[in-house]
Structures are given as C-alpha cells and as structure tokens.
N, CA and C atoms as an extended XYZ file, in Angstrom:
273
Properties=species:S:1:pos:R:3:atomname:S:1:resname:S:1:resid:I:1 pbc="F F F"
N       161.623       66.143       80.621 N   UNK     1
C       161.288       67.396       81.264 CA  UNK     1
C       161.639       68.587       80.373 C   UNK     1
N       161.996       68.513       79.248 N   UNK     2
C       162.238       69.510       78.196 CA  UNK     2
C       162.314       70.977       78.652 C   UNK     2
N       163.096       71.273       79.670 N   UNK     3
C       163.320       72.653       80.088 CA  UNK     3
C       162.233       73.268       80.946 C   UNK     3
N       161.208       72.525       81.303 N   UNK     4
C       160.139       73.066       82.138 CA  UNK     4
C       160.498       72.902       83.604 C   UNK     4
N       160.094       73.876       84.408 N   UNK     5
C       160.326       73.803       85.847 CA  UNK     5
C       159.185       73.057       86.520 C   UNK     5
N       159.518       72.429       87.646 N   UNK     6
C       158.481       71.764       88.441 CA  UNK     6
C       157.564       72.826       89.051 C   UNK     6
N       156.321       72.442       89.269 N   UNK     7
C       155.333       73.374       89.820 CA  UNK     7
C       155.775       73.936       91.161 C   UNK     7
N       156.351       73.121       92.040 N   UNK     8
C       156.770       73.618       93.350 CA  UNK     8
C       157.868       74.681       93.227 C   UNK     8
N       158.741       74.550       92.239 N   UNK     9
C       159.791       75.544       92.005 CA  UNK     9
C       159.164       76.853       91.515 C   UNK     9
N       158.209       76.748       90.613 N   UNK    10
C       157.522       77.935       90.091 CA  UNK    10
C       156.803       78.665       91.219 C   UNK    10
N       156.079       77.919       92.043 N   UNK    11
C       155.325       78.511       93.154 CA  UNK    11
C       156.274       79.198       94.134 C   UNK    11
N       157.379       78.539       94.474 N   UNK    12
C       158.346       79.119       95.414 CA  UNK    12
C       158.973       80.391       94.849 C   UNK    12
N       159.377       80.355       93.596 N   UNK    13
C       160.003       81.534       92.975 CA  UNK    13
C       159.020       82.697       92.877 C   UNK    13
N       157.781       82.395       92.548 N   UNK    14
C       156.766       83.452       92.470 CA  UNK    14
C       156.553       84.088       93.841 C   UNK    14
N       156.497       83.269       94.883 N   UNK    15
C       156.340       83.792       96.244 CA  UNK    15
C       157.548       84.642       96.635 C   UNK    15
N       158.742       84.188       96.282 N   UNK    16
C       159.960       84.952       96.572 CA  UNK    16
C       159.934       86.312       95.872 C   UNK    16
N       159.505       86.336       94.617 N   UNK    17
C       159.436       87.596       93.872 CA  UNK    17
C       158.390       88.548       94.448 C   UNK    17
N       157.238       88.009       94.863 N   UNK    18
C       156.217       88.857       95.487 CA  UNK    18
C       156.735       89.451       96.789 C   UNK    18
N       157.416       88.637       97.594 N   UNK    19
C       157.973       89.125       98.861 CA  UNK    19
C       159.025       90.203       98.616 C   UNK    19
N       159.883       89.991       97.633 N   UNK    20
C       160.901       90.985       97.290 CA  UNK    20
C       160.243       92.292       96.836 C   UNK    20
N       159.235       92.187       95.999 N   UNK    21
C       158.518       93.376       95.538 CA  UNK    21
C       157.882       94.141       96.689 C   UNK    21
N       157.298       93.425       97.636 N   UNK    22
C       156.686       94.067       98.806 CA  UNK    22
C       157.728       94.785       99.650 C   UNK    22
N       158.873       94.140       99.858 N   UNK    23
C       159.952       94.772      100.643 CA  UNK    23
C       160.464       96.032       99.961 C   UNK    23
N       160.685       95.956       98.655 N   UNK    24
C       161.190       97.113       97.911 CA  UNK    24
C       160.170       98.261       97.932 C   UNK    24
N       158.895       97.940       97.795 N   UNK    25
C       157.852       98.969       97.839 CA  UNK    25
C       157.831       99.648       99.206 C   UNK    25
N       157.954       98.872      100.279 N   UNK    26
C       157.959       99.433      101.630 CA  UNK    26
C       159.199      100.297      101.849 C   UNK    26
N       160.347       99.856      101.351 N   UNK    27
C       161.573      100.651      101.474 CA  UNK    27
C       161.418      101.987      100.752 C   UNK    27
N       160.849      101.966       99.566 N   UNK    28
C       160.665      103.202       98.806 CA  UNK    28
C       159.694      104.131       99.532 C   UNK    28
N       158.588      103.576      100.002 N   UNK    29
C       157.606      104.380      100.731 CA  UNK    29
C       158.255      105.011      101.956 C   UNK    29
N       159.020      104.246      102.713 N   UNK    30
C       159.686      104.771      103.907 CA  UNK    30
C       160.700      105.852      103.556 C   UNK    30
N       161.366      105.717      102.420 N   UNK    31
C       162.345      106.720      101.993 CA  UNK    31
C       161.671      108.051      101.652 C   UNK    31
N       160.392      108.024      101.324 N   UNK    32
C       159.662      109.250      100.960 CA  UNK    32
C       159.137      110.008      102.176 C   UNK    32
N       159.150      109.384      103.367 N   UNK    33
C       158.669      110.045      104.579 CA  UNK    33
C       159.518      111.290      104.836 C   UNK    33
N       158.842      112.410      105.057 N   UNK    34
C       159.523      113.678      105.297 CA  UNK    34
C       159.726      114.502      104.043 C   UNK    34
N       159.541      113.895      102.884 N   UNK    35
C       159.701      114.612      101.620 CA  UNK    35
C       158.415      115.289      101.189 C   UNK    35
N       158.537      116.168      100.204 N   UNK    36
C       157.374      116.849       99.647 CA  UNK    36
C       156.847      116.085       98.438 C   UNK    36
N       155.547      116.256       98.193 N   UNK    37
C       154.931      115.588       97.046 CA  UNK    37
C       153.757      116.412       96.541 C   UNK    37
N       153.472      116.265       95.263 N   UNK    38
C       152.259      116.814       94.653 CA  UNK    38
C       151.179      115.750       94.824 C   UNK    38
N       150.046      116.132       95.394 N   UNK    39
C       148.971      115.187       95.690 CA  UNK    39
C       147.761      115.501       94.816 C   UNK    39
N       147.137      114.468       94.274 N   UNK    40
C       145.840      114.578       93.613 CA  UNK    40
C       144.874      113.722       94.424 C   UNK    40
N       143.791      114.333       94.891 N   UNK    41
C       142.807      113.613       95.700 CA  UNK    41
C       141.977      112.726       94.777 C   UNK    41
N       141.965      111.430       95.073 N   UNK    42
C       141.254      110.461       94.234 CA  UNK    42
C       139.958      109.963       94.858 C   UNK    42
N       139.836      110.086       96.179 N   UNK    43
C       138.632      109.646       96.886 CA  UNK    43
C       138.279      110.686       97.934 C   UNK    43
N       137.020      111.108       97.952 N   UNK    44
C       136.556      112.039       98.973 CA  UNK    44
C       135.918      111.279      100.122 C   UNK    44
N       135.048      111.957      100.845 N   UNK    45
C       134.324      111.316      101.925 CA  UNK    45
C       135.025      111.434      103.257 C   UNK    45
N       134.611      110.599      104.212 N   UNK    46
C       135.144      110.708      105.570 CA  UNK    46
C       136.627      110.324      105.687 C   UNK    46
N       137.134      109.535      104.771 N   UNK    47
C       138.548      109.141      104.780 CA  UNK    47
C       139.136      109.369      103.391 C   UNK    47
N       139.372      110.644      103.030 N   UNK    48
C       139.864      110.920      101.681 CA  UNK    48
C       141.235      110.314      101.420 C   UNK    48
N       141.460      109.937      100.174 N   UNK    49
C       142.726      109.345       99.744 CA  UNK    49
C       143.230      110.120       98.539 C   UNK    49
N       144.518      110.031       98.319 N   UNK    50
C       145.107      110.684       97.166 CA  UNK    50
C       146.270      109.871       96.644 C   UNK    50
N       146.877      110.394       95.586 N   UNK    51
C       148.024      109.722       94.981 CA  UNK    51
C       149.087      110.782       94.707 C   UNK    51
N       150.352      110.395       94.889 N   UNK    52
C       151.471      111.300       94.645 CA  UNK    52
C       151.884      111.227       93.183 C   UNK    52
N       152.809      112.115       92.806 N   UNK    53
C       153.296      112.112       91.422 CA  UNK    53
C       154.037      110.830       91.077 C   UNK    53
N       154.494      110.094       92.096 N   UNK    54
C       155.154      108.812       91.836 CA  UNK    54
C       154.257      107.636       92.237 C   UNK    54
N       152.952      107.894       92.239 N   UNK    55
C       151.909      106.863       92.357 CA  UNK    55
C       151.832      106.170       93.714 C   UNK    55
N       152.267      106.848       94.782 N   UNK    56
C       152.061      106.313       96.123 CA  UNK    56
C       150.674      106.736       96.600 C   UNK    56
N       149.948      105.825       97.213 N   UNK    57
C       148.639      106.141       97.774 CA  UNK    57
C       148.838      106.727       99.166 C   UNK    57
N       148.115      107.827       99.458 N   UNK    58
C       148.267      108.510      100.737 CA  UNK    58
C       146.902      108.833      101.329 C   UNK    58
N       146.855      108.915      102.655 N   UNK    59
C       145.664      109.404      103.344 CA  UNK    59
C       145.723      110.926      103.337 C   UNK    59
N       144.637      111.576      102.937 N   UNK    60
C       144.562      113.038      102.923 CA  UNK    60
C       143.990      113.477      104.266 C   UNK    60
N       144.753      114.276      105.015 N   UNK    61
C       144.379      114.600      106.392 CA  UNK    61
C       143.579      115.887      106.535 C   UNK    61
N       143.399      116.639      105.476 N   UNK    62
C       142.656      117.895      105.538 CA  UNK    62
C       141.392      117.758      104.688 C   UNK    62
N       140.235      117.812      105.334 N   UNK    63
C       138.954      117.575      104.661 CA  UNK    63
C       138.596      118.648      103.638 C   UNK    63
N       139.316      119.792      103.631 N   UNK    64
C       138.978      120.834      102.650 CA  UNK    64
C       139.340      120.425      101.230 C   UNK    64
N       140.190      119.414      101.081 N   UNK    65
C       140.577      118.943       99.751 CA  UNK    65
C       139.607      117.858       99.305 C   UNK    65
N       138.879      118.139       98.237 N   UNK    66
C       137.877      117.201       97.730 CA  UNK    66
C       138.423      116.460       96.514 C   UNK    66
N       137.689      115.464       96.067 N   UNK    67
C       138.104      114.661       94.912 CA  UNK    67
C       138.455      115.571       93.735 C   UNK    67
N       139.621      115.342       93.151 N   UNK    68
C       140.093      116.144       92.033 CA  UNK    68
C       141.006      117.294       92.434 C   UNK    68
N       141.043      117.627       93.727 N   UNK    69
C       141.915      118.708       94.199 CA  UNK    69
C       143.377      118.318       94.065 C   UNK    69
N       144.221      119.343       93.872 N   UNK    70
C       145.679      119.148       93.837 CA  UNK    70
C       146.301      120.063       94.876 C   UNK    70
N       147.313      119.556       95.565 N   UNK    71
C       148.028      120.384       96.529 CA  UNK    71
C       149.387      119.766       96.822 C   UNK    71
N       150.285      120.586       97.365 N   UNK    72
C       151.606      120.099       97.775 CA  UNK    72
C       151.544      119.769       99.255 C   UNK    72
N       152.243      118.711       99.630 N   UNK    73
C       152.223      118.281      101.025 CA  UNK    73
C       153.545      117.625      101.392 C   UNK    73
N       153.789      117.589      102.679 N   UNK    74
C       154.891      116.800      103.212 CA  UNK    74
C       154.302      115.431      103.547 C   UNK    74
N       155.045      114.383      103.264 N   UNK    75
C       154.570      113.025      103.544 CA  UNK    75
C       155.014      112.606      104.940 C   UNK    75
N       154.083      112.038      105.689 N   UNK    76
C       154.342      111.559      107.043 CA  UNK    76
C       153.954      110.090      107.140 C   UNK    76
N       154.512      109.421      108.142 N   UNK    77
C       154.121      108.036      108.412 CA  UNK    77
C       152.773      108.047      109.115 C   UNK    77
N       151.856      107.241      108.623 N   UNK    78
C       150.552      107.103      109.248 CA  UNK    78
C       150.403      105.707      109.835 C   UNK    78
N       149.245      105.434      110.398 N   UNK    79
C       148.998      104.121      111.003 CA  UNK    79
C       149.024      102.997      109.974 C   UNK    79
N       148.547      103.285      108.765 N   UNK    80
C       148.458      102.233      107.746 CA  UNK    80
C       149.136      102.622      106.443 C   UNK    80
N       150.090      103.517      106.509 N   UNK    81
C       150.785      103.961      105.300 CA  UNK    81
C       151.137      105.428      105.403 C   UNK    81
N       151.248      106.081      104.268 N   UNK    82
C       151.604      107.498      104.248 CA  UNK    82
C       150.373      108.373      104.413 C   UNK    82
N       150.586      109.530      105.029 N   UNK    83
C       149.531      110.537      105.129 CA  UNK    83
C       150.129      111.889      104.765 C   UNK    83
N       149.265      112.855      104.491 N   UNK    84
C       149.723      114.165      104.030 CA  UNK    84
C       149.701      115.192      105.146 C   UNK    84
N       150.624      116.128      105.056 N   UNK    85
C       150.601      117.345      105.870 CA  UNK    85
C       150.717      118.485      104.867 C   UNK    85
N       149.572      119.107      104.503 N   UNK    86
C       149.599      120.142      103.467 CA  UNK    86
C       150.592      121.251      103.802 C   UNK    86
N       151.273      121.738      102.773 N   UNK    87
C       152.204      122.848      102.931 CA  UNK    87
C       151.436      124.152      102.799 C   UNK    87
N       151.728      125.090      103.662 N   UNK    88
C       151.090      126.401      103.617 CA  UNK    88
C       151.910      127.283      102.698 C   UNK    88
N       151.265      127.869      101.702 N   UNK    89
C       152.002      128.733      100.768 CA  UNK    89
C       152.383      130.033      101.466 C   UNK    89
N       153.523      130.559      101.096 N   UNK    90
C       154.062      131.777      101.699 CA  UNK    90
C       153.832      132.973      100.783 C   UNK    90
N       152.606      133.231      100.364 N   UNK    91
C       152.354      134.357       99.463 CA  UNK    91
C       151.798      135.545      100.180 C   UNK    91
C-alpha cells in the first residue's frame, strides 16, 4: 500500500472538508448581517444580484441599480442568502 489511502477514506475526508467549508462560509455570511458593504451589481433584470468587496453574493433589492452600478448598503438576511438595504447618503 506504499502510503496511499483507501478510496473510502479519501471520499470520506473530501466530504468532511466540503461540509466544513460550507459551515465556515455560512458562519462568515451570518457574521456580515447588519454590516455595511460596497456592492457591485453583477446581474440586472427582475432579480438583480451583486457582489460585496469580500466576494459575497447578494440580492439587490432596489431596481434602480443596474449591472455595473456601485453603491453602499447594509447587509440583511434574505430568504436564500444576503440581500441589500441601500444606504441613503447624507449630503
């Protein structure tokens, strides 16, 4: 067996690592709820999406922001992940 792992061990360890990665990603996403973020809109249309400066995907809740737009927002928990609440500038 010259130092090679059995296939069942490899499969189990890979599944364990994927599960750990998913848990850590969810913990990080949850920790960002309520915080501010810079958003870049990556998808327009009826359900626009964007990405934060730390690469979290978010639902864009204000249709005035089109693909390529940038804005600051507070992150909120949505039905299927994070969503944005645009910040109103005080100028």
